[in-house]
C-alpha positions, 0 to 999 in steps of 0.5 A: 919436312925437308928431311922427309922428302929428302929421304924419298930422294935418297931411296931413289939415289940408292936404287940408282947407285946399286953398286957393290964393292969388290970386298963388301964390309960385313954389316958389323964392320960397315959403319966403322969402315965407312968412317975410315974411308971417309976420313982417308978420302974426303977431309971435307966430308969427314969434317961434317961427320966430326961437326954433327953432334948426333953421330947416330943420325949420320950412321943411319944414312950409311949403306953397307951394300953401296960401294961408297957406303952411302957417304955422300947422302950421310954428309948431305943429311948431316949438313941439314942437321948442322944448319938447322941447329946452328942457323948457319951454312957449313962451308966446304973447307971450314967455316960457317956462314950465318943464314940470312933472316927471313925477307918477306919481299922475296917470293916463293921459289915455287914460282919457277917450277913451271919452267922445268919438265917433270922431275923428282927434284922439281916436285920435291923442292919447288912444289908447295907442300913438300920441302921448305925450299919451295917457299923460302929462298934461304932454304933453297940455298940450304939445299944448294949447300947440301948438294954441293957437299954431297957431290964433293964427297962423291968426287972424293970417293970416285974411285970406289965406284963401278965405271959400268954403272951410271950413278946420280950424284951430279943430278942434285947439284945441277938441279939446285944450281938451275933452280937458283939461277932461274930464281935470280933471273925471275927476281931481276924482272921486279925492282923490289924483288931484285933490291931484296935479293941484293940485301947484304945478308942474302947476297953474301950467302948467295955469293959464297954458296954459289962460288963453292957450287961452281967449283964443285960442279966443275971438278966433277965434269971429268967423272963420267956416268954420275948423272942422268938429269944433269945435262938437262938442268945445266942446260937451263943454267947456261941459258943467256937469261940466267947467266946474265942475271947471275952475273949482275948479282955475283958481280962477275961472269958466272961459269957455265960448266960446259965440260959436264954437258958433253955427251959420252958414248955410253949416254949417247947410246941410251938416248 
C-alpha cells in the first residue's frame, strides 16, 4: 500500500516538474541515457540503481519528458523496494541499517496529523488507511530515508532543471522531517513512550537517518524554487518544542535549516 499511495504523490510531482530538457532524449534512448546521467551526476543515486535487483522496477519510474528523467522518484521508490527485501535501510554513502523490530509501545504516527494543515503529504503518510507510516514509526523512518535519497539525487541533478520553473523536490523531506520531529515531541510527553523511543535499535536507526536527512536538507538550501510547502513544514520542525525533544533524543543540538526558510523574490511575488 505504501507504494500505491506514493504513486499518487509521484503523479503530482511529475505535474509540478513538467520541465523539458533542451535536448530531450528519444523514447528509445531514455532509459539508457537516464542511467548514464545518474551515474555521472549522482554516485549515491547510481548505487541505489545498482543495488535494486529488479531493474525493470527502477526503469518504470523514469520519465523521458522530464529534464531529470524522473530519477529522484525512481531512486525513492527503489529504496522502498530494497528496504522491503532486506528489512534494512540503505544509507547514503553506502551501508545498510537494520530496521528495528516492531515495538507496540510506540503509538501510531497518525496521532500527530491534527497538528498540520491539509496537505497531500499529511493525508498520505499520517491518515490511517493509507501508508504504513501512519501506523508504524519504523515506516515513517522508511519514508524519511527514501525522501532523503530523493532530495540527494535532485541536488546532484540540479543543473538539469529550468530555473524558471518551481519544482517540489524539497517538500517531501521537509514534510517527513517535520512529522518525525513532532512525533518525537509527542513521545517525550509520556514516560513509557519515551523509554520505547530510546530503545537502542529504534534510537540507533533514528539518529543515523536523522543525521543524513539534516545534511541533505542543508545541502539543498542554496537551490531556489524546488519546494512549495517546504517552508511550512520546516517552520514546524524549527519550533522550540520539537527542537528540544530532538535534542534530547539525538544527544546534541538539532539543526534548523534556516537558509531553506528564506523567501526568495519569485516566491514572495506569489504570496
